[in-house]
PDB file of all heavy atoms in Angstrom:
ATOM      1  N   MET A   1      81.164 -43.076  20.223  1.00  0.00           N
ATOM      2  CA  MET A   1      82.388 -42.454  20.724  1.00  0.00           C
ATOM      3  C   MET A   1      83.440 -43.554  21.089  1.00  0.00           C
ATOM      4  O   MET A   1      84.615 -43.351  20.973  1.00  0.00           O
ATOM      5  CB  MET A   1      82.052 -41.565  21.944  1.00  0.00           C
ATOM      6  CG  MET A   1      81.180 -40.300  21.590  1.00  0.00           C
ATOM      7  SD  MET A   1      81.778 -39.259  20.226  1.00  0.00           S
ATOM      8  CE  MET A   1      83.233 -38.641  20.929  1.00  0.00           C
ATOM      9  N   LEU A   2      82.919 -44.714  21.593  1.00  0.00           N
ATOM     10  CA  LEU A   2      83.798 -45.802  21.862  1.00  0.00           C
ATOM     11  C   LEU A   2      84.525 -46.244  20.677  1.00  0.00           C
ATOM     12  O   LEU A   2      85.732 -46.530  20.677  1.00  0.00           O
ATOM     13  CB  LEU A   2      83.019 -46.936  22.578  1.00  0.00           C
ATOM     14  CG  LEU A   2      83.801 -48.110  22.984  1.00  0.00           C
ATOM     15  CD1 LEU A   2      84.889 -47.794  23.947  1.00  0.00           C
ATOM     16  CD2 LEU A   2      82.946 -49.243  23.462  1.00  0.00           C
ATOM     17  N   PHE A   3      83.821 -46.299  19.575  1.00  0.00           N
ATOM     18  CA  PHE A   3      84.453 -46.713  18.289  1.00  0.00           C
ATOM     19  C   PHE A   3      85.574 -45.759  17.898  1.00  0.00           C
ATOM     20  O   PHE A   3      86.648 -46.105  17.428  1.00  0.00           O
ATOM     21  CB  PHE A   3      83.407 -46.774  17.177  1.00  0.00           C
ATOM     22  CG  PHE A   3      83.974 -47.237  15.867  1.00  0.00           C
ATOM     23  CD1 PHE A   3      84.354 -48.506  15.662  1.00  0.00           C
ATOM     24  CD2 PHE A   3      84.127 -46.322  14.817  1.00  0.00           C
ATOM     25  CE1 PHE A   3      84.877 -48.900  14.430  1.00  0.00           C
ATOM     26  CE2 PHE A   3      84.649 -46.695  13.615  1.00  0.00           C
ATOM     27  CZ  PHE A   3      84.995 -48.035  13.370  1.00  0.00           C
ATOM     28  N   LEU A   4      85.367 -44.457  18.173  1.00  0.00           N
ATOM     29  CA  LEU A   4      86.361 -43.450  17.903  1.00  0.00           C
ATOM     30  C   LEU A   4      87.593 -43.642  18.717  1.00  0.00           C
ATOM     31  O   LEU A   4      88.745 -43.601  18.230  1.00  0.00           O
ATOM     32  CB  LEU A   4      85.851 -41.994  18.112  1.00  0.00           C
ATOM     33  CG  LEU A   4      86.782 -40.884  18.068  1.00  0.00           C
ATOM     34  CD1 LEU A   4      87.324 -40.690  16.668  1.00  0.00           C
ATOM     35  CD2 LEU A   4      86.156 -39.545  18.590  1.00  0.00           C
ATOM     36  N   ILE A   5      87.455 -43.911  20.022  1.00  0.00           N
ATOM     37  CA  ILE A   5      88.551 -44.126  20.896  1.00  0.00           C
ATOM     38  C   ILE A   5      89.329 -45.369  20.532  1.00  0.00           C
ATOM     39  O   ILE A   5      90.567 -45.372  20.451  1.00  0.00           O
ATOM     40  CB  ILE A   5      88.026 -44.271  22.355  1.00  0.00           C
ATOM     41  CG1 ILE A   5      87.472 -42.978  22.839  1.00  0.00           C
ATOM     42  CG2 ILE A   5      89.132 -44.782  23.303  1.00  0.00           C
ATOM     43  CD1 ILE A   5      86.654 -43.085  24.112  1.00  0.00           C
ATOM     44  N   ILE A   6      88.594 -46.474  20.166  1.00  0.00           N
ATOM     45  CA  ILE A   6      89.353 -47.692  19.742  1.00  0.00           C
ATOM     46  C   ILE A   6      90.039 -47.472  18.454  1.00  0.00           C
ATOM     47  O   ILE A   6      91.206 -47.886  18.301  1.00  0.00           O
ATOM     48  CB  ILE A   6      88.339 -48.842  19.623  1.00  0.00           C
ATOM     49  CG1 ILE A   6      87.719 -49.182  20.985  1.00  0.00           C
ATOM     50  CG2 ILE A   6      88.938 -50.080  18.981  1.00  0.00           C
ATOM     51  CD1 ILE A   6      86.639 -50.131  21.009  1.00  0.00           C
ATOM     52  N   THR A   7      89.453 -46.750  17.514  1.00  0.00           N
ATOM     53  CA  THR A   7      90.057 -46.587  16.179  1.00  0.00           C
ATOM     54  C   THR A   7      91.340 -45.676  16.327  1.00  0.00           C
ATOM     55  O   THR A   7      92.367 -45.958  15.787  1.00  0.00           O
ATOM     56  CB  THR A   7      89.055 -45.873  15.291  1.00  0.00           C
ATOM     57  OG1 THR A   7      87.969 -46.671  15.147  1.00  0.00           O
ATOM     58  CG2 THR A   7      89.692 -45.610  13.886  1.00  0.00           C
ATOM     59  N   LEU A   8      91.205 -44.610  17.095  1.00  0.00           N
ATOM     60  CA  LEU A   8      92.406 -43.737  17.291  1.00  0.00           C
ATOM     61  C   LEU A   8      93.467 -44.489  18.051  1.00  0.00           C
ATOM     62  O   LEU A   8      94.684 -44.196  17.798  1.00  0.00           O
ATOM     63  CB  LEU A   8      91.982 -42.432  18.026  1.00  0.00           C
ATOM     64  CG  LEU A   8      91.131 -41.509  17.072  1.00  0.00           C
ATOM     65  CD1 LEU A   8      90.678 -40.350  17.887  1.00  0.00           C
ATOM     66  CD2 LEU A   8      91.828 -41.098  15.889  1.00  0.00           C
ATOM     67  N   GLY A   9      93.175 -45.330  18.981  1.00  0.00           N
ATOM     68  CA  GLY A   9      94.099 -46.117  19.663  1.00  0.00           C
ATOM     69  C   GLY A   9      94.843 -47.056  18.745  1.00  0.00           C
ATOM     70  O   GLY A   9      96.052 -47.334  18.855  1.00  0.00           O
ATOM     71  N   ALA A  10      94.160 -47.621  17.826  1.00  0.00           N
ATOM     72  CA  ALA A  10      94.731 -48.608  16.885  1.00  0.00           C
ATOM     73  C   ALA A  10      95.556 -47.891  15.834  1.00  0.00           C
ATOM     74  O   ALA A  10      96.630 -48.405  15.399  1.00  0.00           O
ATOM     75  CB  ALA A  10      93.656 -49.439  16.268  1.00  0.00           C
ATOM     76  N   LEU A  11      95.049 -46.819  15.334  1.00  0.00           N
ATOM     77  CA  LEU A  11      95.818 -46.094  14.171  1.00  0.00           C
ATOM     78  C   LEU A  11      96.953 -45.266  14.660  1.00  0.00           C
ATOM     79  O   LEU A  11      97.900 -45.065  13.990  1.00  0.00           O
ATOM     80  CB  LEU A  11      94.800 -45.196  13.492  1.00  0.00           C
ATOM     81  CG  LEU A  11      93.657 -45.886  12.674  1.00  0.00           C
ATOM     82  CD1 LEU A  11      92.788 -44.871  12.012  1.00  0.00           C
ATOM     83  CD2 LEU A  11      94.258 -46.801  11.644  1.00  0.00           C
ATOM     84  N   LYS A  12      96.849 -44.735  15.896  1.00  0.00           N
ATOM     85  CA  LYS A  12      97.857 -43.800  16.430  1.00  0.00           C
ATOM     86  C   LYS A  12      98.206 -42.707  15.490  1.00  0.00           C
ATOM     87  O   LYS A  12      99.356 -42.653  14.976  1.00  0.00           O
ATOM     88  CB  LYS A  12      99.049 -44.569  16.887  1.00  0.00           C
ATOM     89  CG  LYS A  12      98.861 -45.526  18.037  1.00  0.00           C
ATOM     90  CD  LYS A  12     100.092 -46.259  18.389  1.00  0.00           C
ATOM     91  CE  LYS A  12      99.823 -47.172  19.531  1.00  0.00           C
ATOM     92  NZ  LYS A  12      98.999 -48.283  19.293  1.00  0.00           N
ATOM     93  N   PRO A  13      97.298 -41.794  15.133  1.00  0.00           N
ATOM     94  CA  PRO A  13      97.522 -40.820  14.171  1.00  0.00           C
ATOM     95  C   PRO A  13      98.641 -39.824  14.686  1.00  0.00           C
ATOM     96  O   PRO A  13      98.852 -39.653  15.800  1.00  0.00           O
ATOM     97  CB  PRO A  13      96.196 -40.040  14.026  1.00  0.00           C
ATOM     98  CG  PRO A  13      95.467 -40.280  15.314  1.00  0.00           C
ATOM     99  CD  PRO A  13      95.952 -41.665  15.754  1.00  0.00           C
ATOM    100  N   ASP A  14      99.310 -39.223  13.628  1.00  0.00           N
ATOM    101  CA  ASP A  14     100.451 -38.300  13.975  1.00  0.00           C
ATOM    102  C   ASP A  14     100.044 -36.836  13.896  1.00  0.00           C
ATOM    103  O   ASP A  14     100.896 -35.956  14.143  1.00  0.00           O
ATOM    104  CB  ASP A  14     101.620 -38.569  13.095  1.00  0.00           C
ATOM    105  CG  ASP A  14     101.244 -38.453  11.625  1.00  0.00           C
ATOM    106  OD1 ASP A  14     100.028 -38.331  11.320  1.00  0.00           O
ATOM    107  OD2 ASP A  14     102.176 -38.462  10.796  1.00  0.00           O
ATOM    108  N   ASN A  15      98.744 -36.502  13.636  1.00  0.00           N
ATOM    109  CA  ASN A  15      98.353 -35.126  13.595  1.00  0.00           C
ATOM    110  C   ASN A  15      96.903 -35.027  14.153  1.00  0.00           C
ATOM    111  O   ASN A  15      96.203 -36.048  14.335  1.00  0.00           O
ATOM    112  CB  ASN A  15      98.391 -34.541  12.204  1.00  0.00           C
ATOM    113  CG  ASN A  15      97.642 -35.297  11.195  1.00  0.00           C
ATOM    114  OD1 ASN A  15      96.673 -36.048  11.519  1.00  0.00           O
ATOM    115  ND2 ASN A  15      97.981 -35.128   9.939  1.00  0.00           N
ATOM    116  N   TRP A  16      96.487 -33.853  14.435  1.00  0.00           N
ATOM    117  CA  TRP A  16      95.200 -33.606  15.027  1.00  0.00           C
ATOM    118  C   TRP A  16      94.029 -33.570  14.022  1.00  0.00           C
ATOM    119  O   TRP A  16      92.863 -33.712  14.339  1.00  0.00           O
ATOM    120  CB  TRP A  16      95.125 -32.265  15.748  1.00  0.00           C
ATOM    121  CG  TRP A  16      95.894 -32.338  17.032  1.00  0.00           C
ATOM    122  CD1 TRP A  16      97.132 -31.964  17.297  1.00  0.00           C
ATOM    123  CD2 TRP A  16      95.335 -32.823  18.277  1.00  0.00           C
ATOM    124  NE1 TRP A  16      97.507 -32.223  18.577  1.00  0.00           N
ATOM    125  CE2 TRP A  16      96.406 -32.735  19.222  1.00  0.00           C
ATOM    126  CE3 TRP A  16      94.131 -33.383  18.673  1.00  0.00           C
ATOM    127  CZ2 TRP A  16      96.248 -33.155  20.611  1.00  0.00           C
ATOM    128  CZ3 TRP A  16      93.983 -33.799  19.979  1.00  0.00           C
ATOM    129  CH2 TRP A  16      95.019 -33.605  20.912  1.00  0.00           C
ATOM    130  N   GLY A  17      94.341 -33.586  12.697  1.00  0.00           N
ATOM    131  CA  GLY A  17      93.358 -33.542  11.658  1.00  0.00           C
ATOM    132  C   GLY A  17      92.487 -34.815  11.661  1.00  0.00           C
ATOM    133  O   GLY A  17      91.284 -34.794  11.504  1.00  0.00           O
ATOM    134  N   VAL A  18      93.191 -36.000  11.855  1.00  0.00           N
ATOM    135  CA  VAL A  18      92.484 -37.211  11.904  1.00  0.00           C
ATOM    136  C   VAL A  18      91.489 -37.298  13.066  1.00  0.00           C
ATOM    137  O   VAL A  18      90.348 -37.776  12.994  1.00  0.00           O
ATOM    138  CB  VAL A  18      93.450 -38.424  11.905  1.00  0.00           C
ATOM    139  CG1 VAL A  18      92.767 -39.752  12.106  1.00  0.00           C
ATOM    140  CG2 VAL A  18      94.314 -38.407  10.737  1.00  0.00           C
ATOM    141  N   PHE A  19      91.958 -36.782  14.196  1.00  0.00           N
ATOM    142  CA  PHE A  19      91.142 -36.795  15.421  1.00  0.00           C
ATOM    143  C   PHE A  19      89.882 -35.885  15.182  1.00  0.00           C
ATOM    144  O   PHE A  19      88.756 -36.308  15.564  1.00  0.00           O
ATOM    145  CB  PHE A  19      91.897 -36.238  16.633  1.00  0.00           C
ATOM    146  CG  PHE A  19      91.116 -36.084  17.873  1.00  0.00           C
ATOM    147  CD1 PHE A  19      90.744 -37.207  18.556  1.00  0.00           C
ATOM    148  CD2 PHE A  19      90.726 -34.818  18.269  1.00  0.00           C
ATOM    149  CE1 PHE A  19      89.948 -37.010  19.709  1.00  0.00           C
ATOM    150  CE2 PHE A  19      89.963 -34.665  19.402  1.00  0.00           C
ATOM    151  CZ  PHE A  19      89.558 -35.732  20.150  1.00  0.00           C
ATOM    152  N   ILE A  20      90.077 -34.696  14.605  1.00  0.00           N
ATOM    153  CA  ILE A  20      88.962 -33.781  14.422  1.00  0.00           C
ATOM    154  C   ILE A  20      87.920 -34.408  13.432  1.00  0.00           C
ATOM    155  O   ILE A  20      86.747 -34.376  13.742  1.00  0.00           O
ATOM    156  CB  ILE A  20      89.478 -32.404  13.937  1.00  0.00           C
ATOM    157  CG1 ILE A  20      90.268 -31.762  15.073  1.00  0.00           C
ATOM    158  CG2 ILE A  20      88.333 -31.515  13.530  1.00  0.00           C
ATOM    159  CD1 ILE A  20      91.016 -30.579  14.657  1.00  0.00           C
ATOM    160  N   VAL A  21      88.462 -34.911  12.356  1.00  0.00           N
ATOM    161  CA  VAL A  21      87.504 -35.494  11.331  1.00  0.00           C
ATOM    162  C   VAL A  21      86.786 -36.654  11.861  1.00  0.00           C
ATOM    163  O   VAL A  21      85.574 -36.851  11.761  1.00  0.00           O
ATOM    164  CB  VAL A  21      88.283 -35.887  10.054  1.00  0.00           C
ATOM    165  CG1 VAL A  21      87.473 -36.658   9.127  1.00  0.00           C
ATOM    166  CG2 VAL A  21      88.848 -34.632   9.359  1.00  0.00           C
ATOM    167  N   ASP A  22      87.460 -37.528  12.585  1.00  0.00           N
ATOM    168  CA  ASP A  22      86.843 -38.709  13.184  1.00  0.00           C
ATOM    169  C   ASP A  22      85.865 -38.354  14.299  1.00  0.00           C
ATOM    170  O   ASP A  22      84.779 -38.959  14.483  1.00  0.00           O
ATOM    171  CB  ASP A  22      87.853 -39.708  13.681  1.00  0.00           C
ATOM    172  CG  ASP A  22      88.554 -40.448  12.595  1.00  0.00           C
ATOM    173  OD1 ASP A  22      88.133 -40.415  11.411  1.00  0.00           O
ATOM    174  OD2 ASP A  22      89.597 -41.118  12.866  1.00  0.00           O
ATOM    175  N   SER A  23      86.212 -37.299  15.065  1.00  0.00           N
ATOM    176  CA  SER A  23      85.252 -36.850  16.077  1.00  0.00           C
ATOM    177  C   SER A  23      83.992 -36.357  15.494  1.00  0.00           C
ATOM    178  O   SER A  23      82.903 -36.622  16.007  1.00  0.00           O
ATOM    179  CB  SER A  23      85.932 -35.743  16.963  1.00  0.00           C
ATOM    180  OG  SER A  23      87.021 -36.242  17.641  1.00  0.00           O
ATOM    181  N   LEU A  24      84.074 -35.568  14.429  1.00  0.00           N
ATOM    182  CA  LEU A  24      82.867 -34.991  13.785  1.00  0.00           C
ATOM    183  C   LEU A  24      82.095 -36.116  13.205  1.00  0.00           C
ATOM    184  O   LEU A  24      80.848 -36.100  13.240  1.00  0.00           O
ATOM    185  CB  LEU A  24      83.310 -33.986  12.747  1.00  0.00           C
ATOM    186  CG  LEU A  24      83.891 -32.645  13.248  1.00  0.00           C
ATOM    187  CD1 LEU A  24      84.403 -31.802  12.110  1.00  0.00           C
ATOM    188  CD2 LEU A  24      82.889 -31.944  14.191  1.00  0.00           C
ATOM    189  N   ALA A  25      82.737 -37.045  12.633  1.00  0.00           N
ATOM    190  CA  ALA A  25      81.960 -38.207  12.052  1.00  0.00           C
ATOM    191  C   ALA A  25      81.229 -39.021  13.083  1.00  0.00           C
ATOM    192  O   ALA A  25      80.122 -39.360  12.975  1.00  0.00           O
ATOM    193  CB  ALA A  25      82.925 -39.133  11.281  1.00  0.00           C
ATOM    194  N   ALA A  26      81.914 -39.218  14.243  1.00  0.00           N
ATOM    195  CA  ALA A  26      81.340 -39.954  15.323  1.00  0.00           C
ATOM    196  C   ALA A  26      80.164 -39.223  15.908  1.00  0.00           C
ATOM    197  O   ALA A  26      79.116 -39.783  16.242  1.00  0.00           O
ATOM    198  CB  ALA A  26      82.353 -40.275  16.414  1.00  0.00           C
ATOM    199  N   ILE A  27      80.271 -37.972  16.046  1.00  0.00           N
ATOM    200  CA  ILE A  27      79.135 -37.133  16.651  1.00  0.00           C
ATOM    201  C   ILE A  27      77.999 -37.084  15.650  1.00  0.00           C
ATOM    202  O   ILE A  27      76.838 -37.157  16.053  1.00  0.00           O
ATOM    203  CB  ILE A  27      79.655 -35.672  16.973  1.00  0.00           C
ATOM    204  CG1 ILE A  27      80.619 -35.764  18.172  1.00  0.00           C
ATOM    205  CG2 ILE A  27      78.528 -34.738  17.273  1.00  0.00           C
ATOM    206  CD1 ILE A  27      81.382 -34.490  18.429  1.00  0.00           C
ATOM    207  N   ALA A  28      78.308 -36.949  14.375  1.00  0.00           N
ATOM    208  CA  ALA A  28      77.204 -36.947  13.368  1.00  0.00           C
ATOM    209  C   ALA A  28      76.435 -38.314  13.352  1.00  0.00           C
ATOM    210  O   ALA A  28      75.259 -38.320  13.284  1.00  0.00           O
ATOM    211  CB  ALA A  28      77.822 -36.635  11.972  1.00  0.00           C
ATOM    212  N   LEU A  29      77.220 -39.419  13.454  1.00  0.00           N
ATOM    213  CA  LEU A  29      76.552 -40.724  13.496  1.00  0.00           C
ATOM    214  C   LEU A  29      75.752 -40.839  14.806  1.00  0.00           C
ATOM    215  O   LEU A  29      74.625 -41.389  14.720  1.00  0.00           O
ATOM    216  CB  LEU A  29      77.677 -41.852  13.425  1.00  0.00           C
ATOM    217  CG  LEU A  29      77.138 -43.224  13.450  1.00  0.00           C
ATOM    218  CD1 LEU A  29      76.214 -43.500  12.212  1.00  0.00           C
ATOM    219  CD2 LEU A  29      78.277 -44.208  13.516  1.00  0.00           C
ATOM    220  N   ALA A  30      76.249 -40.409  15.866  1.00  0.00           N
ATOM    221  CA  ALA A  30      75.472 -40.478  17.136  1.00  0.00           C
ATOM    222  C   ALA A  30      74.194 -39.671  17.092  1.00  0.00           C
ATOM    223  O   ALA A  30      73.127 -40.126  17.514  1.00  0.00           O
ATOM    224  CB  ALA A  30      76.359 -40.062  18.321  1.00  0.00           C
ATOM    225  N   VAL A  31      74.276 -38.517  16.513  1.00  0.00           N
ATOM    226  CA  VAL A  31      73.087 -37.667  16.392  1.00  0.00           C
ATOM    227  C   VAL A  31      72.115 -38.327  15.400  1.00  0.00           C
ATOM    228  O   VAL A  31      70.868 -38.353  15.722  1.00  0.00           O
ATOM    229  CB  VAL A  31      73.434 -36.270  15.866  1.00  0.00           C
ATOM    230  CG1 VAL A  31      72.195 -35.472  15.461  1.00  0.00           C
ATOM    231  CG2 VAL A  31      74.209 -35.509  16.956  1.00  0.00           C
ATOM    232  N   ALA A  32      72.526 -38.873  14.316  1.00  0.00           N
ATOM    233  CA  ALA A  32      71.718 -39.523  13.365  1.00  0.00           C
ATOM    234  C   ALA A  32      70.981 -40.708  13.964  1.00  0.00           C
ATOM    235  O   ALA A  32      69.767 -40.895  13.782  1.00  0.00           O
ATOM    236  CB  ALA A  32      72.474 -39.927  12.121  1.00  0.00           C
ATOM    237  N   LEU A  33      71.666 -41.544  14.740  1.00  0.00           N
ATOM    238  CA  LEU A  33      71.035 -42.648  15.371  1.00  0.00           C
ATOM    239  C   LEU A  33      70.097 -42.219  16.489  1.00  0.00           C
ATOM    240  O   LEU A  33      69.066 -42.904  16.650  1.00  0.00           O
ATOM    241  CB  LEU A  33      72.151 -43.653  15.902  1.00  0.00           C
ATOM    242  CG  LEU A  33      72.960 -44.336  14.932  1.00  0.00           C
ATOM    243  CD1 LEU A  33      74.068 -45.179  15.571  1.00  0.00           C
ATOM    244  CD2 LEU A  33      72.075 -45.273  14.126  1.00  0.00           C
ATOM    245  N   THR A  34      70.418 -41.153  17.193  1.00  0.00           N
ATOM    246  CA  THR A  34      69.567 -40.652  18.225  1.00  0.00           C
ATOM    247  C   THR A  34      68.192 -40.207  17.677  1.00  0.00           C
ATOM    248  O   THR A  34      67.181 -40.436  18.252  1.00  0.00           O
ATOM    249  CB  THR A  34      70.227 -39.483  18.982  1.00  0.00           C
ATOM    250  OG1 THR A  34      71.404 -40.002  19.545  1.00  0.00           O
ATOM    251  CG2 THR A  34      69.298 -38.975  20.054  1.00  0.00           C
ATOM    252  N   LEU A  35      68.266 -39.568  16.447  1.00  0.00           N
ATOM    253  CA  LEU A  35      67.038 -39.157  15.788  1.00  0.00           C
ATOM    254  C   LEU A  35      66.313 -40.315  15.147  1.00  0.00           C
ATOM    255  O   LEU A  35      65.067 -40.267  15.049  1.00  0.00           O
ATOM    256  CB  LEU A  35      67.430 -38.060  14.817  1.00  0.00           C
ATOM    257  CG  LEU A  35      67.931 -36.755  15.433  1.00  0.00           C
ATOM    258  CD1 LEU A  35      68.305 -35.801  14.336  1.00  0.00           C
ATOM    259  CD2 LEU A  35      66.948 -36.054  16.347  1.00  0.00           C
ATOM    260  N   PHE A  36      66.991 -41.270  14.555  1.00  0.00           N
ATOM    261  CA  PHE A  36      66.393 -42.314  13.724  1.00  0.00           C
ATOM    262  C   PHE A  36      65.813 -43.437  14.582  1.00  0.00           C
ATOM    263  O   PHE A  36      64.718 -43.918  14.219  1.00  0.00           O
ATOM    264  CB  PHE A  36      67.466 -42.900  12.775  1.00  0.00           C
ATOM    265  CG  PHE A  36      66.924 -43.954  11.916  1.00  0.00           C
ATOM    266  CD1 PHE A  36      66.001 -43.683  10.891  1.00  0.00           C
ATOM    267  CD2 PHE A  36      67.355 -45.203  12.037  1.00  0.00           C
ATOM    268  CE1 PHE A  36      65.514 -44.633  10.067  1.00  0.00           C
ATOM    269  CE2 PHE A  36      66.885 -46.300  11.188  1.00  0.00           C
ATOM    270  CZ  PHE A  36      65.971 -45.967  10.226  1.00  0.00           C
ATOM    271  N   ILE A  37      66.484 -43.931  15.584  1.00  0.00           N
ATOM    272  CA  ILE A  37      66.055 -45.113  16.336  1.00  0.00           C
ATOM    273  C   ILE A  37      64.693 -44.888  17.000  1.00  0.00           C
ATOM    274  O   ILE A  37      63.855 -45.780  16.955  1.00  0.00           O
ATOM    275  CB  ILE A  37      67.135 -45.583  17.319  1.00  0.00           C
ATOM    276  CG1 ILE A  37      68.217 -46.145  16.486  1.00  0.00           C
ATOM    277  CG2 ILE A  37      66.540 -46.612  18.296  1.00  0.00           C
ATOM    278  CD1 ILE A  37      69.422 -46.643  17.276  1.00  0.00           C
ATOM    279  N   PRO A  38      64.408 -43.729  17.640  1.00  0.00           N
ATOM    280  CA  PRO A  38      63.081 -43.560  18.240  1.00  0.00           C
ATOM    281  C   PRO A  38      61.938 -43.678  17.257  1.00  0.00           C
ATOM    282  O   PRO A  38      60.836 -44.028  17.606  1.00  0.00           O
ATOM    283  CB  PRO A  38      63.118 -42.248  18.872  1.00  0.00           C
ATOM    284  CG  PRO A  38      64.570 -41.967  19.215  1.00  0.00           C
ATOM    285  CD  PRO A  38      65.275 -42.661  18.062  1.00  0.00           C
ATOM    286  N   ARG A  39      62.209 -43.283  15.992  1.00  0.00           N
ATOM    287  CA  ARG A  39      61.153 -43.417  15.001  1.00  0.00           C
ATOM    288  C   ARG A  39      60.826 -44.863  14.655  1.00  0.00           C
ATOM    289  O   ARG A  39      59.784 -45.211  14.162  1.00  0.00           O
ATOM    290  CB  ARG A  39      61.534 -42.589  13.749  1.00  0.00           C
ATOM    291  CG  ARG A  39      61.620 -41.113  14.016  1.00  0.00           C
ATOM    292  CD  ARG A  39      61.957 -40.354  12.753  1.00  0.00           C
ATOM    293  NE  ARG A  39      62.075 -38.994  13.154  1.00  0.00           N
ATOM    294  CZ  ARG A  39      62.657 -38.078  12.371  1.00  0.00           C
ATOM    295  NH1 ARG A  39      63.100 -38.369  11.225  1.00  0.00           N
ATOM    296  NH2 ARG A  39      62.745 -36.810  12.814  1.00  0.00           N
ATOM    297  N   LEU A  40      61.831 -45.740  14.751  1.00  0.00           N
ATOM    298  CA  LEU A  40      61.583 -47.133  14.534  1.00  0.00           C
ATOM    299  C   LEU A  40      60.659 -47.788  15.581  1.00  0.00           C
ATOM    300  O   LEU A  40      59.936 -48.731  15.314  1.00  0.00           O
ATOM    301  CB  LEU A  40      62.928 -47.910  14.474  1.00  0.00           C
ATOM    302  CG  LEU A  40      63.881 -47.602  13.280  1.00  0.00           C
ATOM    303  CD1 LEU A  40      65.163 -48.382  13.497  1.00  0.00           C
ATOM    304  CD2 LEU A  40      63.186 -48.000  11.988  1.00  0.00           C
ATOM    305  N   TYR A  41      60.778 -47.298  16.814  1.00  0.00           N
ATOM    306  CA  TYR A  41      60.054 -47.919  17.932  1.00  0.00           C
ATOM    307  C   TYR A  41      59.259 -46.778  18.611  1.00  0.00           C
ATOM    308  O   TYR A  41      59.558 -46.393  19.713  1.00  0.00           O
ATOM    309  CB  TYR A  41      61.028 -48.535  18.907  1.00  0.00           C
ATOM    310  CG  TYR A  41      61.947 -49.548  18.315  1.00  0.00           C
ATOM    311  CD1 TYR A  41      63.261 -49.223  18.029  1.00  0.00           C
ATOM    312  CD2 TYR A  41      61.460 -50.823  17.914  1.00  0.00           C
ATOM    313  CE1 TYR A  41      64.131 -50.191  17.395  1.00  0.00           C
ATOM    314  CE2 TYR A  41      62.251 -51.745  17.340  1.00  0.00           C
ATOM    315  CZ  TYR A  41      63.577 -51.463  17.083  1.00  0.00           C
ATOM    316  OH  TYR A  41      64.399 -52.364  16.472  1.00  0.00           O
ATOM    317  N   PRO A  42      58.140 -46.458  17.962  1.00  0.00           N
ATOM    318  CA  PRO A  42      57.329 -45.340  18.610  1.00  0.00           C
ATOM    319  C   PRO A  42      56.641 -45.897  19.833  1.00  0.00           C
ATOM    320  O   PRO A  42      56.200 -47.059  19.932  1.00  0.00           O
ATOM    321  CB  PRO A  42      56.293 -44.997  17.565  1.00  0.00           C
ATOM    322  CG  PRO A  42      56.305 -46.139  16.632  1.00  0.00           C
ATOM    323  CD  PRO A  42      57.624 -46.861  16.708  1.00  0.00           C
ATOM    324  N   TRP A  43      56.382 -45.036  20.815  1.00  0.00           N
ATOM    325  CA  TRP A  43      55.645 -45.398  22.024  1.00  0.00           C
ATOM    326  C   TRP A  43      54.926 -44.230  22.518  1.00  0.00           C
ATOM    327  O   TRP A  43      55.188 -43.063  22.191  1.00  0.00           O
ATOM    328  CB  TRP A  43      56.577 -45.895  23.127  1.00  0.00           C
ATOM    329  CG  TRP A  43      57.638 -44.974  23.554  1.00  0.00           C
ATOM    330  CD1 TRP A  43      58.800 -44.669  22.894  1.00  0.00           C
ATOM    331  CD2 TRP A  43      57.537 -44.104  24.697  1.00  0.00           C
ATOM    332  NE1 TRP A  43      59.464 -43.645  23.595  1.00  0.00           N
ATOM    333  CE2 TRP A  43      58.720 -43.336  24.692  1.00  0.00           C
ATOM    334  CE3 TRP A  43      56.654 -43.949  25.700  1.00  0.00           C
ATOM    335  CZ2 TRP A  43      59.034 -42.419  25.718  1.00  0.00           C
ATOM    336  CZ3 TRP A  43      56.953 -43.025  26.690  1.00  0.00           C
ATOM    337  CH2 TRP A  43      58.067 -42.265  26.656  1.00  0.00           C
ATOM    338  N   THR A  44      53.874 -44.426  23.319  1.00  0.00           N
ATOM    339  CA  THR A  44      53.077 -43.403  23.866  1.00  0.00           C
ATOM    340  C   THR A  44      53.192 -43.451  25.371  1.00  0.00           C
ATOM    341  O   THR A  44      53.671 -44.397  25.967  1.00  0.00           O
ATOM    342  CB  THR A  44      51.597 -43.527  23.446  1.00  0.00           C
ATOM    343  OG1 THR A  44      51.134 -44.719  23.957  1.00  0.00           O
ATOM    344  CG2 THR A  44      51.429 -43.424  21.966  1.00  0.00           C
ATOM    345  N   ALA A  45      52.807 -42.356  26.071  1.00  0.00           N
ATOM    346  CA  ALA A  45      52.946 -42.289  27.479  1.00  0.00           C
ATOM    347  C   ALA A  45      52.032 -43.230  28.263  1.00  0.00           C
ATOM    348  O   ALA A  45      52.274 -43.581  29.363  1.00  0.00           O
ATOM    349  CB  ALA A  45      52.658 -40.819  27.928  1.00  0.00           C
ATOM    350  N   ASN A  46      50.917 -43.670  27.606  1.00  0.00           N
ATOM    351  CA  ASN A  46      49.941 -44.565  28.289  1.00  0.00           C
ATOM    352  C   ASN A  46      50.177 -46.046  28.008  1.00  0.00           C
ATOM    353  O   ASN A  46      49.298 -46.846  28.104  1.00  0.00           O
ATOM    354  CB  ASN A  46      48.534 -44.161  28.027  1.00  0.00           C
ATOM    355  CG  ASN A  46      48.305 -43.823  26.580  1.00  0.00           C
ATOM    356  OD1 ASN A  46      49.198 -43.459  25.937  1.00  0.00           O
ATOM    357  ND2 ASN A  46      47.037 -43.819  26.092  1.00  0.00           N
ATOM    358  N   GLN A  47      51.405 -46.460  27.693  1.00  0.00           N
ATOM    359  CA  GLN A  47      51.705 -47.837  27.496  1.00  0.00           C
ATOM    360  C   GLN A  47      52.167 -48.512  28.751  1.00  0.00           C
ATOM    361  O   GLN A  47      52.754 -47.989  29.593  1.00  0.00           O
ATOM    362  CB  GLN A  47      52.839 -48.009  26.492  1.00  0.00           C
ATOM    363  CG  GLN A  47      52.375 -48.012  25.063  1.00  0.00           C
ATOM    364  CD  GLN A  47      53.550 -48.379  24.112  1.00  0.00           C
ATOM    365  OE1 GLN A  47      54.703 -48.218  24.442  1.00  0.00           O
ATOM    366  NE2 GLN A  47      53.149 -48.831  22.944  1.00  0.00           N
TER     367      GLN A  47
END
C-alpha cells in the first residue's frame, strides 16, 4: 500500500480509474505475498 501511495503521489493522476486499478493491484499483491511467504518459512507451534 505504501508503494501505491508513493506512485499516486508521483504520477498525480487526473481521474479515479488509475486509483482504482492501482488499488486493486496493490491489494492483490499484498494478498498473494501474505499467502506465499508463510509457505516459504514453515514453522510449528513447538519451536
